[in-house]
N, C-alpha and C positions, 0 to 999 in steps of 0.2 A: 567322700564322691557318692554325687547324684548323675546317672547319667539323662540325655533324654538321647533314644535312639531312634532308630528310623526301617522298619524290616519290607520287607517286598517279597508280596506270594509267589511261586515258584510255580504257580499252576494260572497266573494273571499280572494284570499290569497294577494289582490294588499294592497300595501302598499306607504306612501305617505308623505313624507319630506319636512314641510316648514315653512317657518315663519312670523309673526303676533307682533300686540301691543296684540292686544287683539282676544282672543283664543275663546273664545267664539262667537262671534258674524263672525270669521273665519269657523268652524266647521258647523255654518250653514249655510253660505255664499256656505259650500264643499258638504251636505246635500241639498241643491236646487239645485244642479245640473249647477253652474255658474261659474264652475272651470271647462276650457275648458279640461285639461287635467283628472280631474277624477269623471266625469260627468256621465261616463259609468259605476264606481264604486260604486251608492253609492247603499245604502247609507253607513254612516264613524264613528265608534267610534276614541274619542282618547284614546291612547292606553298609551302617553307620551309628557313630556316637558319637553327640559330644557329651564331656566330665566338667561338672562344676560344680562348686562346693556345698550349696543348699537345695534342698528341698522347693524355698520357694522361689531362685535363679531358678530351677528345671521345670517349672508350671508355667516360669514366665514363658523361658524364649520354647517348649514346647508352644505354647498361644502360639506365638511371632512364627514358629514355621508351619503353622494351621493354618493363615492369614494368606493374602494373595502375595503380597513382598514376602514374604516370609517364606512360600511352598517358593518361589525363585529362588532366591538369595539359596536355600537346600540343592536347589539339581542344577545350580547353574556353579556355586561356588561347593559344594560340600561333596552332589554326586556327583556332578561333573556331567549332567546331561542336559546336551543342548534343545530347546524349546522352541529352537525357529522350524 
């Protein structure tokens, strides 16, 4: 399985969306500051993830969650955050 995951910084409101085959390893990678886009926001909690069968599906879903409508769906339907 492949996973599209959402991380939330414990220090700020920063959220990160990515994809991986190994959620635990990827979370450690982020929290050790090994990712350029997240290293200034460590530490992180895993907020949510969606499992899909292929890497292509994971990439497509990650790209969608990074769009305006995708962010809205992610926040309202998966993370249960009211944007009002």
